N, C-alpha and C positions, 0 to 999 in steps of 0.2 A: 762577756756577752750584754749581761746585764747593764754596764755602763752604757754600752753603746744603745742598746732601747732606751735608756731612762736621757740620754742627749736625745735622741731624736725626736722624745716625745715634747723635751722642754723646747729644741727647735721648730716643731711643730706648732705649740702652743703658741711661742713667739710669733710664731708667721702669719698666724691665724688671727692674733692679736692687732698686727700692722695692717691685715686686710680686714679689718672689720673697726677701726680709726672712725671717730667720728669726726667729719668732720669740722662741725660748728664749734670743735672744743682743740683744732691743727692749731697747734704756736707756729707764729711764722718764723722760728730758730730752727725748728722741727721739720720743715719746709726745705725738702732734698728731691727734686724734681729730677725725672730721667728722661733725655729724649726717647721721641719715638718714632721719630721721623727717620726713614731709611736714603739715607742722605751720602755724601762722602766723606769719611774723617780722615783725619792724616795725622799720622806719626811722626814726628821727626827727632830724631834721638843727636841729630849734629846740625849748628847752626850752617844756614848755607854758603856762609863769609865766615873767616877769622873773626871772633868779638872781642872787644874791650869792655868789660862789664866796669862802669866809672860809678858804681852804685854800690857798695857791699859796706860788711863791716866783719869786725873783728868776733866769728862766728866760732871759730874748734878752742877746747879746751887745752889741749894736749900735742905734742909732735905728732902724733900717728891721727889725729883728727885732721890735720893740715893736710896728711901726705895723701892722705883718704878724697881731700879739698882736691888737690893737684888731680889724681885718678880722675874725677866728675868732671874737672874741667877739659881735661885731653878729652876725653868722650864728647863731653858738649861741644867743645870748637870753642872754649874761651881760652883764649892765647893770654892776656893777663885781666887779674883782677884791682880795681884799687880799694884799699882800706882805709873809710872812716873811720878814724879811729878819735875825733873829735878830744884827743886826747893831748895832755903835756906832761911836763916832769919824766917820773916817775915809772908813770902808766905807759905815756907813749913811749920810752924805751923797751919798755919790757915788750912791745907789738912790735917795732922791730924786729928784736930779736926771735921772736917766736916765726917771724919769715924770713929770715935771713939766708936760712937756706935755696931760696925758690926766690932771689930779687930781680931775676927776670920775668918773672911770674905774676907780682905780687908787688903795689907803690903802694905805701902806706902813705897818709895823711894826718895830720897834726890837730889840734886844736888853738884856741889864742887861752892863754893864760890872765883870767879875769881877778887874780888874787887883787886886794886892799884897790878894787874898784870904785871903792865911794869915797877915797882920798884922792886929790890931784897927785897927776905926777904918775897913775900906777902906768901906762903905757910905757915908762920903760926899762918896769919889768916882762911886760906882755912883749915890746919889741926885744928884748935879749934873750927870751927863753925863744920867740917866732926865730930866731936866726941860730940855736941853739939846735934846735929839732931840723930846721932845714942843711943843719950843718952833717946831723945824724942820718938821713936821710928823707925827710917828709919831702913830696913832691907837693902837695898844696896844701891848704885847709879847708876843714868841713870834718863832718859837715855842722853849719851854723845851724842852729834849729832856734825857730821863734814862733810862738802858738800864738802871742798875745800878750805876754809880759815878759820876755827880754828874751835873749842869749842866751838858754836854760841848756843845752845841747854841748856842754863841756865839761870836761872831767882833767883835776878834781872840782877845779871850781866855776860852776856858773854864773853867769852875769846878768841876775834878773832887772830889769830895768832898763836896760841897752840893746838899744833895737842897733839894726846893720847900719842905719842911715844917723845914727848918732854923731854928731862931732867928734866925739870920741874917741868913736873907732876909726875914724878918716889913718891915722898914722900907722894903722897894723892892717889898714888896706892897699897904702899906698907901698910898705914896706913888701907888701903879697907882690906887686906889680915890679918892683925893683928886683925882687928876689923870682920872680917868673912863678910865683906861685899861684897858680888857680885856687879860685872860693867857692867852693859846694856849702849853697843858700839857702833852708828850708824854711819857708814863712808861711806861716797860714796852715789850716786844712781846708777839703774841698768843699764845699757850697749844701750838701747832704749835713755836715758836721754842725752848719749855722742854724740848720733848720727845726724846727719843733719834730722830736719823737714819736709819730705818729701815724694814723692814717693815711695819710699824706706824701708821708716821705716816701719816695719810691728808691730808697737804699736805704732803708729803714736800720736791719741791723747793724749794719758799720757802720752808720749815721750815730745808734746809740753808745755803740760800743767808743767812739771819738770823739764822741757830744762836744764842744767849745761852750763850756759856762762861760758867757757876756755877761753876768751880772757879776764876775770877780772886779773888784777893783782897778782901776787902770788898764785893763786890758782891750786889745787893740780887734779890729773885728777884721772881715778878711781883706776887703778893699784898703783900709787901714796899713793893713802888712804890704800888701801890694806896692802900696806908696813908698813903704819905705824901702821897697826894694828896690824901684824905677828911680829913689832920690840916691841910691849907693850907686849904681849902676852910673846914674848919669854922672854926677860928682867926682866917680873915680874913672874914666875913659880909660887910662891905660892898664885898669886892673882887670882878668878874665872872670868873671862869673856865670856859676852852672846854677839854676834856678830847679832843686832837685823836684821829681814827682811833678814836671810839667807845668810849674806856680803853684798848684793843687789849683789850677782852672779847668780842670774837665770839663767841667758843665758849659762852660762859656771860654772855650780856646781863643777865639777875638781877645782875649786880655790879654796872654800872651802872644801873640802876632801883633798886637800892636807895638809889645815892648820891643820884639824884635826886630820891626818896620824901624823902629828909635835907636837902637844902641847894638851895634854891633861888638860887641864887648861881652856880650852877653847869648848862653847857652841854655839848654835845657835838659834833663835826666827824665828818662820815662819810666822810672824805676817804681813798682810796687803801685803802679796805676793801670793796668791791665785788665784788671778788671772795671774801671772806670772807661777806658776807651774803648774797649772791645764790644760794646750794645748799638756805639752807631758808625760801622766801617766805613761809610762812603763818606762820611764828614772826615773823620781822623783819618782815612787815607788822603782825600784833597790837603789838609792839612799839612801833614809830615809829609806829602809829595815835593809841596809849594817850599818848608822850610828843613828840605831835608838837609840842608847845612847848617842848621843852628842845634841837631838832635843829637842825643847820646844815649846807649843802650846803659840798660842799668837794673839790677833786680829787686836788693833791697829785701829779698823773703826767704832767703838761708843756702845753702850748698848742695839741697840734691839733685838728681838727676831729671826727675819729673817735672820741677819748677823751670828750669832750662828749656824743655821741652815745650812747657806749656809756654812761654815767653814765645821762643819760636813758630809754633803752633799761630798764635795770635799774631805775628810781625808779618810771616811769610806764605800760609796757606790763604784761600778761599773760604776755609771750612766753614758753618752754617749751623746754628742754634744747639750749642754743647755747653755743657755746664764745668765749673771744677771748684766745687765747693770747697776742695783743698787748701785751697790758697786763696780765695776770694769768697768774703762774707753774705755777696748778696745774692740773693734768689733769682738776679735777673738773668737770660743766655747769652752767650758769647758769639763774635762773626770775628772769621782771619780778615786782617785788611789787607790782605794781598799786595802788600808792596814793592814797586820794582827793583828790579835788582839793583840799579846805580842808587837809588836810596838806602838800601839792605847797607850797601857797601858806605855808605858815609856814617848810618845811625853807628854799626857795627865797629867801626873801625878807622875811617878816614878823618871823622872830625875830633877824633879823641887826638889821634896823630896830633893833627892842629894845633889843636889848646895845649899839647903837652912840649909842642912846640915854641910858641909863644914867645 
């Protein structure tokens, strides 16, 4: 009884402290608004149509966790998940083995082996490893990642200094075309991460966390990295590319639209950019409806049921002014995009099937 009284007293003190917060000393990182609008709120436990998650990673550490993930996928309506391992060698083999029990639910993508890339002829070893991974079951390559200093998303050997359009990369990209292996590419970060982390940055907390330091020697900025992507896509027309995270151009989707208009071998996933696109629902709705045939669903945010439900709410509903601080570090409200059924079907599954059958 005494413990209960003490606990209630502590809770009352904490509650009083919260209500007596000095607004002049309130930090943005502690700002967690709760919408007071009495408007419709939709909870979507399962996607409207079967879904292929085109951008996820090797999150589980045990077989039991893989089983649990499959159970969550069943509940959420995720028919298949692409595991972007960006791995080669024994590491890639271990990922394949982990998901072998669920071959119809997961597809494993490998990386490029950049071992010895400082020396001429390294591509021969890289090509041999790519073919080995393909024979082991690799369905694609990715996620390749370049935030300005080169292809560092590769395990166990990164390729710093190499950009996706480097002539040294061409033999690998051509081999991907020959093997019908699409290439998932992450270039740059969104525009907020290049702006000053100050009072003028409306994506401040996320921008500060993922800020790109352009003072580093040899680093490419956002526009330069987009140019490397375009160059690679243009010079390898038989290779299918998927630009991760809407090519990190959420603040200016016209950049991606221009690329779509020019290159039929380019697609984009929407993974981990729901917080960036949900604040501007009418503009994004128009963009996604127009380019519905070029977009694929992705998450890149773990394996929880609530995570999937949140993405479905943003894509499927017309809900207004809601927050999801568990997944997005922005302080702005979100809005549902209310995509058409035809567009949802393409983004959820049809485009993924098309890419994998090219």
